[in-house]
C-alpha positions as CSV (number, residue, x, y, z in Angstrom):
1,M,-152.6,-30.1,163.7
2,D,-153.7,-33.3,165.3
3,A,-151.9,-34.7,168.3
4,L,-149.9,-37.9,167.7
5,T,-151.5,-41.2,168.5
6,D,-149.8,-43.2,171.3
7,E,-148.3,-45.6,168.6
8,R,-146.5,-42.7,166.9
9,Q,-145.4,-41.0,170.2
10,M,-143.3,-43.9,171.3
11,P,-140.6,-43.5,168.6
12,V,-140.5,-39.7,169.2
13,V,-139.9,-40.2,173.0
14,G,-137.2,-42.9,172.3
15,V,-135.4,-40.7,169.8
16,I,-135.3,-37.4,171.7
17,G,-134.9,-38.9,175.2
18,P,-131.1,-39.3,175.2
19,A,-130.4,-36.0,173.5
20,D,-128.9,-33.0,175.4
21,V,-130.8,-29.7,175.1
22,V,-128.5,-27.1,173.6
23,S,-130.9,-24.2,173.2
24,L,-134.6,-23.1,172.8
25,S,-134.9,-19.8,171.0
26,D,-137.7,-18.4,168.8
27,G,-139.5,-21.7,168.7
28,V,-136.4,-23.7,167.6
29,L,-135.3,-26.5,170.0
30,C,-131.7,-27.6,169.3
31,L,-130.9,-31.1,170.6
32,E,-127.4,-32.6,170.5
33,Y,-126.5,-36.3,170.3
34,S,-123.2,-37.9,171.6
35,T,-121.4,-40.5,169.5
36,D,-123.2,-43.3,171.4
37,Y,-126.6,-42.0,170.1
38,E,-125.7,-41.0,166.5
39,G,-128.0,-43.8,165.3
40,L,-130.9,-42.3,167.2
41,R,-130.1,-38.9,165.7
42,R,-130.2,-40.4,162.3
43,R,-133.6,-42.1,163.0
44,G,-134.9,-38.8,164.3
45,E,-134.1,-37.1,161.1
46,K,-136.4,-39.6,159.4
47,I,-139.3,-38.8,161.7
48,I,-138.6,-35.1,162.3
49,D,-142.2,-34.1,161.2
50,D,-143.6,-36.4,164.0
51,I,-141.1,-34.9,166.5
52,N,-142.1,-31.3,165.6
53,M,-145.8,-32.2,165.8
54,A,-145.4,-33.8,169.2
55,L,-143.3,-31.0,170.7
56,T,-145.8,-28.4,169.2
57,A,-148.7,-30.2,170.8
58,L,-146.9,-30.3,174.2
59,A,-145.8,-26.7,174.1
60,G,-149.0,-25.3,172.7
61,T,-147.0,-23.2,170.3
62,E,-145.1,-24.1,167.2
63,I,-141.7,-25.8,167.9
64,T,-139.2,-26.8,165.3
65,C,-136.6,-29.3,166.4
66,K,-133.0,-29.5,165.1
67,L,-131.1,-32.7,165.8
68,E,-127.4,-32.0,165.8
69,P,-124.4,-34.3,166.3
70,A,-122.0,-33.4,169.2
71,D,-118.7,-31.9,168.2
72,G,-116.4,-34.6,167.0
73,V,-119.1,-37.0,165.9
74,D,-118.5,-38.3,162.4
75,T,-121.9,-38.5,160.8
76,Q,-120.6,-40.4,157.8
77,E,-119.3,-43.4,159.8
78,P,-121.7,-46.2,160.9
79,A,-123.1,-45.3,164.3
80,R,-121.1,-46.8,167.2
81,R,-123.0,-49.2,169.4
82,A,-123.0,-48.4,173.1
83,F,-123.9,-51.8,174.5
84,G,-122.1,-55.2,174.5
85,G,-121.5,-58.7,175.8
86,L,-125.0,-60.1,176.3
87,S,-125.8,-63.8,176.1
88,T,-128.4,-65.2,173.8
89,D,-130.8,-65.6,176.8
90,E,-130.3,-62.0,177.8
91,T,-130.9,-60.8,174.3
92,S,-134.1,-62.9,174.1
93,E,-135.3,-61.4,177.4
94,I,-134.7,-57.9,176.0
95,S,-136.6,-58.7,172.8
96,R,-139.6,-59.7,174.9
97,D,-139.8,-56.4,176.7
98,P,-143.0,-54.5,175.5
99,A,-141.2,-51.2,175.0
100,V,-138.5,-52.9,172.9
101,K,-141.2,-54.7,170.8
102,V,-142.8,-51.3,170.1
103,L,-139.5,-49.8,169.0
104,L,-138.6,-52.7,166.8
105,E,-142.0,-52.7,165.2
106,S,-142.0,-48.9,164.7
107,F,-138.7,-49.0,162.9
108,D,-139.0,-52.4,161.2
109,G,-136.0,-53.3,163.2
110,A,-134.3,-56.3,164.8
111,L,-131.9,-56.7,167.7
112,S,-128.3,-57.4,166.6
113,D,-124.9,-57.2,168.1
114,V,-126.4,-56.5,171.6
115,R,-123.8,-55.6,174.1
116,R,-123.5,-54.4,177.7
117,D,-122.8,-50.8,178.5
118,P,-119.5,-50.6,180.3
119,G,-120.5,-47.4,182.1
């Protein structure tokens, strides 16, 4: 199994970063996502093979990752956005950030309804 290129690692890091580790047993890593990160969990399901490949390469042994919603998260509803209230200038500044550009390009995405996190 080949290690992931830097271009493919970025989406993996962004998707698994906000998850909470629930367990690691017999090569199965279970990660849990709060309501705020349901959208990332869904994206992770689409790139689960890349996630498994990256974790296996890091661990040196086969790892299978399970991406689970936290208790009470409705996986059928649209994902709730965690940020709010940014101006057009602030949104433009965010869109120029190199890390954001990589994520948007990786997922064929666009910034929309950008808000400030109240917490």
